[in-house]
C-alpha positions in Angstrom: -23.2 10.7 -1.0 -23.7 11.6 2.7 -21.2 13.9 4.4 -20.5 14.3 8.1 -18.2 16.8 9.8 -16.8 15.7 13.1 -15.0 18.4 15.2 -12.8 17.5 18.1 -11.9 20.7 20.1 -9.5 20.9 23.0 -7.7 23.8 24.7 -4.6 23.3 22.4 -6.1 22.7 18.9 -9.2 21.9 16.9 -9.3 18.8 14.7 -11.8 18.7 11.9 -12.6 15.5 10.0 -14.8 15.3 6.9 -16.4 11.9 6.3 -18.0 10.9 3.0 -20.1 7.8 3.3 -18.4 7.3 6.8 -15.0 7.3 5.1 -12.4 9.9 6.1 -11.5 12.1 3.2 -10.2 15.4 4.8 -8.5 16.1 8.1 -7.7 19.6 9.3 -5.7 20.6 12.4 -5.9 24.1 13.7 -3.9 25.2 16.7 -5.7 27.6 19.0 -3.1 30.3 18.4 -3.0 29.9 14.6 -2.0 33.0 12.7 -1.5 33.8 9.0 -4.5 31.8 7.6 -5.1 31.8 3.8 -7.3 34.8 3.0 -6.2 37.0 5.9 -5.5 40.6 4.7 -2.6 42.4 6.4 -1.2 45.9 6.5 2.5 45.2 5.8 5.7 47.1 5.3 8.1 46.5 2.4 11.4 45.3 4.0 13.5 44.5 0.9 13.2 44.8 -2.9 14.8 41.9 -4.9 15.2 43.0 -8.5 16.7 39.7 -9.5 13.6 37.8 -8.4 11.3 40.7 -9.4 9.8 40.3 -6.0 9.8 41.9 -2.5 9.9 40.7 1.1 7.1 42.1 3.2 6.9 42.3 7.0 3.5 41.1 8.2 4.5 40.1 11.7 5.8 36.6 10.9 9.3 35.5 12.1 10.3 35.3 8.4 9.4 38.0 6.0 6.6 37.1 3.5 7.2 36.8 -0.2 5.4 39.0 -2.8 6.1 38.5 -6.5 5.4 41.1 -9.1 3.0 38.8 -10.9 0.9 38.5 -7.7 0.4 42.3 -7.4 -2.6 42.2 -9.6 -3.4 44.6 -12.5 -5.0 47.2 -10.2 -2.2 47.5 -7.7 -1.7 51.2 -8.4 -5.4 51.8 -7.5 -5.1 49.8 -4.3 -1.9 51.7 -3.3 -3.6 55.1 -4.0 -6.8 54.2 -2.1 -4.7 53.0 0.9 -2.8 56.3 1.0 -5.9 58.3 0.8 -7.4 56.3 3.7 -4.3 57.2 5.8 -4.5 60.9 5.0 -8.2 61.5 5.1 -8.6 61.1 8.8 -12.1 62.5 9.1 -13.8 60.4 6.5 -13.4 57.3 4.4 -13.7 57.7 0.6 -16.3 55.3 -0.8 -14.8 53.0 -3.4 -17.7 53.5 -5.9 -16.7 57.2 -6.1 -13.0 56.4 -6.5 -11.2 57.0 -9.8 -9.2 53.9 -10.7 -5.6 54.1 -11.9 -4.4 52.5 -15.1 -3.4 48.8 -14.9 0.3 48.1 -14.2 2.5 46.7 -16.9 2.3 42.9 -17.1 6.0 42.7 -17.8 7.1 45.5 -15.5 9.6 45.6 -12.7 8.7 45.5 -9.0 11.2 48.3 -8.2 9.0 50.6 -10.4 5.9 50.2 -8.3 7.3 49.5 -4.8 9.9 51.0 -2.5 11.5 49.9 0.8 9.6 50.9 4.0 6.4 51.5 2.0 3.1 50.5 3.6 0.9 48.2 1.5 -2.1 45.9 1.8 -1.4 42.3 1.1 -3.4 39.0 1.4 -2.1 35.6 2.5 -2.0 33.3 -0.5 -0.1 30.4 1.1 0.5 29.8 4.8 4.1 29.4 6.1 5.4 26.1 4.9 8.6 24.5 6.3 11.3 27.2 6.5 9.4 29.6 4.2 7.4 32.6 5.3 3.8 33.2 4.0 3.3 33.8 0.2 1.4 37.0 -0.5 -0.8 38.6 -3.2 -2.1 42.1 -3.6 -5.1 41.3 -5.7 -7.5 41.4 -2.8 -10.5 39.2 -2.6 -13.1 38.7 0.2 -14.9 35.4 0.2 -18.5 34.9 1.2 -20.8 31.9 1.0 -22.1 32.6 -2.6 -19.9 35.4 -3.8 -16.3 36.5 -3.8 -15.8 40.3 -3.8 -12.9 41.8 -5.6 -12.3 45.5 -5.0 -10.9 47.7 -7.8 -12.4 45.6 -10.6 -15.6 45.7 -12.6 -15.7 42.1 -13.9 -18.4 39.6 -13.0 -17.2 35.9 -13.4 -19.3 32.8 -13.0 -18.0 29.5 -11.6 -17.2 27.0 -14.3 -19.0 24.3 -12.3 -22.4 26.0 -13.1 -23.1 24.3 -16.4 -26.5 25.6 -17.3 -26.1 28.4 -19.8 -29.4 30.0 -18.9 -28.4 30.1 -15.2 -25.0 31.6 -16.0 -26.6 34.4 -18.1 -29.2 35.0 -15.3 -26.6 35.3 -12.6 -24.3 37.5 -14.6 -27.1 40.0 -15.5 -28.4 39.9 -11.9 -25.0 40.7 -10.4 -24.1 43.3 -13.0 -27.3 45.1 -12.1 -26.8 45.2 -8.3 -23.1 45.4 -7.8 -21.5 48.8 -6.8 -19.1 50.5 -9.2 -15.4 49.5 -8.9 -16.2 46.1 -7.4 -15.7 42.8 -9.2 -17.5 39.6 -8.3 -16.9 35.9 -8.7 -20.1 33.9 -8.4 -19.5 30.6 -6.6 -21.0 27.3 -7.5 -23.4 27.3 -4.5 -25.1 30.5 -5.8 -26.8 28.5 -8.5 -30.6 29.1 -8.3 -30.2 31.6 -5.5 -32.7 34.5 -5.3 -31.7 38.1 -5.9 -32.5 39.1 -2.3 -30.0 36.5 -0.9 -27.2 37.6 -3.2 -27.9 41.3 -2.7 -27.8 40.9 1.1 -24.5 39.0 1.0 -23.0 41.5 -1.5 -23.8 44.4 0.8 -22.3 42.6 3.8 -19.0 42.0 1.9 -18.8 45.6 0.8 -19.5 46.8 4.3 -16.7 44.4 5.6 -14.2 45.9 3.2 -15.1 49.6 3.8 -15.5 49.4 7.6 -11.9 47.9 7.8 -10.6 51.3 6.7 -12.1 53.3 9.6 -9.3 52.4 12.2 -6.6 52.6 9.5 -5.6 56.2 10.3 -4.1 55.1 13.6 -2.7 51.8 12.4 1.0 50.9 12.2 2.2 47.9 10.1 2.5 45.0 10.5 -1.2 44.7 11.5 -4.1 42.3 10.6 -6.5 44.3 8.4 -9.3 41.8 7.7 -9.2 38.4 9.3 -10.4 35.3 7.5 -13.0 33.1 9.3 -11.6 30.4 11.6 -10.9 27.0 9.9 -14.2 25.5 11.0 -16.4 28.3 9.7 -14.3 28.5 6.5 -14.8 24.8 5.8 -18.6 25.2 6.4 -18.7 28.2 4.1 -16.8 26.5 1.3 -18.2 22.9 1.6 -21.7 23.0 3.1 -24.1 21.3 0.7 -27.5 19.6 0.8 -25.8 16.2 1.2 -24.4 17.2 4.7 -26.0 14.8 7.2 -24.6 16.1 10.4 -22.0 18.3 12.0 -20.9 16.8 15.4 -18.8 18.8 17.8 -17.7 18.1 21.4 -17.3 21.7 22.5 -20.2 23.8 23.8 -18.7 27.2 22.7 -17.9 26.0 19.1 -21.3 24.3 19.0 -23.1 27.6 19.5 -20.7 29.4 17.1 -21.5 27.0 14.3 -25.2 27.3 14.9 -25.0 31.1 14.8 -22.9 31.0 11.7 -25.3 28.6 9.9 -28.2 30.9 10.9 -26.6 33.5 8.6 -25.7 31.4 5.6 -28.1 28.4 5.7 -30.8 28.6 8.5 -32.4 25.4 7.3 -29.2 23.5 8.2 -29.1 24.5 11.9 -30.8 21.2 12.9 -27.9 19.1 11.6 -25.5 20.5 14.3 -25.2 18.1 17.2 -23.4 18.3 20.5 -21.4 15.1 21.4 -21.3 14.3 25.0 -20.2 10.6 25.1 -17.6 9.2 27.4 -15.3 8.0 24.6 -13.2 10.4 22.5 -15.3 11.8 19.7 -12.8 10.6 17.1 -12.7 7.1 18.7 -16.5 7.0 18.7 -16.7 7.6 15.0 -13.8 5.4 14.1 -11.6 8.3 12.9 -8.5 7.4 14.9 -8.5 4.0 13.4 -8.8 5.4 9.9 -6.0 7.9 10.6 -3.7 5.1 11.7 -4.6 3.1 8.6 -4.2 5.8 6.0 -1.4 8.1 7.1 1.5 5.6 7.0 4.1 5.1 4.2 2.2 2.0 3.1 -1.5 2.3 2.4 -3.6 -0.8 1.7 -6.0 -0.7 -1.3 -7.8 -4.0 -1.6 -7.2 -7.8 -1.9 -3.4 -7.4 -1.2 -2.7 -4.4 -3.4 -1.2 -1.3 -1.7 0.4 2.1 -2.3 3.9 3.3 -1.2 3.9 7.1 -0.6 7.2 8.9 -0.4 7.8 12.7 0.1 10.8 14.7 -1.1 11.6 18.4 -1.0 10.7 18.8 -4.7 7.7 16.4 -5.2 5.6 13.5 -3.9 6.0 10.0 -5.4 3.3 7.3 -5.2 4.1 3.7 -6.3 1.2 1.3 -7.0 1.9 -2.3 -6.1 -0.3 -5.4 -6.8 1.3 -7.2 -3.8 0.2 -10.8 -3.6 -2.9 -10.2 -5.7 -3.0 -13.0 -8.2 -6.1 -14.5 -9.8 -5.8 -17.5 -12.1 -8.9 -16.6 -14.1 -7.8 -13.0 -14.9 -5.0 -12.2 -17.3 -2.1 -9.8 -16.3 -3.5 -6.8 -18.2 -6.9 -7.1 -16.7 -5.5 -7.5 -13.2 -3.2 -4.5 -13.7 -6.2 -2.4 -14.9 -8.3 -3.5 -11.9 -5.6 -2.6 -9.4 -4.9 0.7 -11.1 -8.5 1.8 -11.1 -8.8 1.0 -7.4 -5.5 2.8 -6.8 -6.7 5.9 -8.7 -9.7 6.2 -6.3 -7.5 5.8 -3.2 -4.9 8.2 -4.5 -7.5 10.9 -5.0 -8.6 10.5 -1.4 -5.0 10.5 -0.1 -4.3 13.8 -1.9 -7.2 15.4 -0.1 -6.6 13.7 3.2 -2.9 14.6 3.5 -3.4 17.9 1.6 -0.5 17.0 -0.7 0.4 19.9 -3.0 3.0 20.7 -5.7 4.1 18.0 -8.1 2.8 14.4 -7.5 4.2 11.6 -9.7 2.3 8.3 -9.7 3.9 5.0 -10.9 1.0 2.8 -12.0 1.3 -0.9 -12.8 2.4 -1.2 -16.5 -0.4 -1.7 -19.0 0.0 -2.4 -22.7 -3.4 -1.4 -24.0 -3.8 2.3 -24.6 -7.5 2.1 -23.9 -6.8 0.8 -20.4 -4.4 3.7 -19.8 -7.2 6.1 -20.9 -9.6 4.4 -18.5 -7.2 5.0 -15.6 -6.8 8.7 -16.6 -10.6 9.2 -16.8 -11.0 7.5 -13.5 -8.5 9.8 -11.8 -10.2 12.9 -13.3 -13.6 11.6 -12.1 -12.5 10.9 -8.5 -10.7 14.3 -8.3 -13.9 16.2 -9.1 -14.7 16.5 -5.3 -11.2 18.0 -4.6 -11.6 21.8 -3.9 -7.9 22.5 -4.5 -6.9 23.6 -8.0 -5.3 20.7 -9.8 -4.1 19.6 -13.3 -3.8 15.9 -14.4 -1.7 14.6 -17.3 -2.4 11.3 -19.1 -0.2 8.3 -18.4 3.2 8.5 -20.2 4.6 5.5 -22.1 6.4 4.5 -18.9 3.1 4.3 -16.9 3.7 7.5 -15.0 1.0 10.1 -14.3 1.9 13.6 -13.3 -0.5 15.8 -11.2 0.0 19.4 -10.0 -2.1 20.3 -7.0 -2.5 23.7 -5.4 -0.6 24.0 -2.1 -1.7 26.7 0.3 -1.0 25.0 3.7 1.6 22.7 5.0 1.0 19.0 4.2 -0.8 17.0 6.8 1.8 14.5 8.1 0.9 12.2 10.9 3.3 9.5 12.1 1.6 6.2 12.5 4.7 4.0 13.4 4.8 3.7 17.2 7.9 3.6 19.3 7.9 0.6 21.6 6.5 2.0 24.9 8.8 -0.2 27.0 12.2 0.0 25.3 11.7 3.5 23.7 13.3 2.1 20.5 16.5 0.8 22.2 15.6 -2.9 22.1 15.9 -3.4 25.9 13.0 -3.3 28.3 12.6 -2.7 32.0 11.0 -5.6 34.0 7.3 -5.6 33.3 6.6 -6.4 36.9 7.6 -2.8 37.7 5.0 -1.2 35.4 2.3 -1.1 38.1 4.7 0.5 40.5 5.8 3.1 37.9 2.1 3.9 37.2 1.3 4.3 40.9 4.4 6.5 41.4 3.2 8.9 38.7 -0.3 8.8 40.1 1.0 9.7 43.5 2.8 12.7 42.0 -0.3 13.9 40.1 -2.4 13.5 43.3 0.0 15.6 45.3 -0.1 18.4 42.7 -3.9 18.7 42.0 -6.7 19.7 44.3 -9.7 18.1 42.5 -11.2 14.9 43.7 -11.7 13.0 40.4 -8.9 11.9 38.0 -9.2 10.3 34.6 -6.6 7.7 33.6 -6.6 6.7 30.0 -4.8 3.4 29.1 -4.9 0.5 26.7 -7.9 -1.8 27.1 -5.8 -4.7 28.3 -4.2 -2.5 31.0 -7.7 -1.1 31.9 -8.9 -4.6 32.5 -5.8 -5.4 34.6 -6.4 -2.3 36.8 -10.1 -2.8 37.4 -10.5 -6.6 37.6 -11.8 -8.3 40.8 -13.6 -7.0 43.9 -10.3 -5.7 45.4 -8.9 -4.1 42.2 -5.8 -2.0 42.0 -8.1 1.0 41.2 -10.0 0.4 44.5 -6.7 0.3 46.4 -5.7 3.7 44.8 -9.0 5.2 46.0 -8.3 4.4 49.6 -4.6 5.3 49.4 -5.0 8.7 47.6 -8.6 9.6 48.6 -9.4 10.4 45.0 -11.8 8.9 42.5 -9.8 7.3 39.7 -11.8 6.8 36.5 -10.1 4.3 34.1 -10.9 4.9 30.5 -9.8 2.3 27.9 -8.5 3.8 24.6 -7.9 1.2 21.8 -5.6 3.6 19.9 -3.0 3.7 22.7 0.0 1.5 22.6 0.1 -1.3 25.2 1.9 0.5 28.1 0.9 4.1 27.1 -1.1 6.1 29.7 -2.1 9.7 30.3 -3.8 11.6 33.1 -6.7 14.0 32.6 -8.9 16.2 34.7 -12.7 16.0 34.8 -12.9 18.6 32.0 -10.8 16.3 29.7 -7.7 18.5 29.8 -4.4 16.6 29.9 -2.3 16.8 33.0 1.4 17.0 32.2 3.8 14.9 34.3 
């Protein structure tokens, strides 16, 4: 399977699309001012203890206080708290963790009021980004992720990824890491560490330990809330977690991010630097690779599967519901049971992609087409498990019930990706009445005149629907040519097939949108 990462960067946000065999399977949007990413470690202050919930609300700088449950403190919370206090009071030096004496584990069934008090300063890590009206979800069992390893301070355990199946390799990695890891540091060995040399793992381990210890140097002057250790940006984090030998290319349309990715790959996978490519085409990078069209096709309420079958996807506050429909799919030479199985198997594959694409989390209930044969139900269950193997989010799948329902729980750490694909009529704005179409050219010229009066540069880019582009540029004495003589500016008309018929936007030469 080939994988391509396409990155569309603008001044406002970064859009990251993962294609598998040219098919869109993941889409990430990251605003330029994004805060509170999963994995960020903060110095926070306890605002309120909630004994009834056995939890606390922590101020980490977000508009709503973050939530920390007792079960998310981690067994070594007392050690973390003691070490943090010593770092505050020992202003001249930082105590090395491998010389630190660990405290006993906290009681699994304890009360949060016994280990935390209001206005106390603690270290916390973002476990879930703010979702809807909720603030971030926190944990105090700190982990620092690298390419091959995850470092866990205040632990001595070495764990190996379940996806490394070779027993000999698991034993080799465990012995290797136990021999080189410093005292009081636990390690999770990631899947990509399989067959890695000791020198590579040792170098990364030292970098992660240095990242943890160096963060304590400015702590003596710090006041909460404050970012303690920042996670990588979304682009680098995706590369760190997903980069594999099957990656064909990483295409980006921004010079700065292009060099950032090359520099990052130089540290984690030097042999992969050559797959990074800078896109400089005239069309939008997402248009060029057909991503916009796939977004429009796969983010609506109704998603086509094949030969008339389709999915209906509904979202509620408590769960997500997916209904599988055969539509007008009827074949005279196939009985109803076989037809239902065929549609359900195709639906299972598309649903697994939809979960990744929309990053749907929590409880998902799927209503498959009814089947009588229990063997067929098992086939659909196995197909769903098989297609979900590529999903990096933790998930659990239950077999089909006697009512044909399948339940899936999937880890939710970020807000669901929700893109509206139904377009409002550009002329009536949803009211059902339209202005005279003969006035459209006058309206467009009026807005163009306003833009020209406000900007000083000599070249403007006007993006419109292809039909409008042809109308503006046709003939020797085109409307565009008339605009050039009238406004003394070069107007470049760019057709964009994803625009609605009368939609248009102005851009400067750098591709930045000009607001009217």
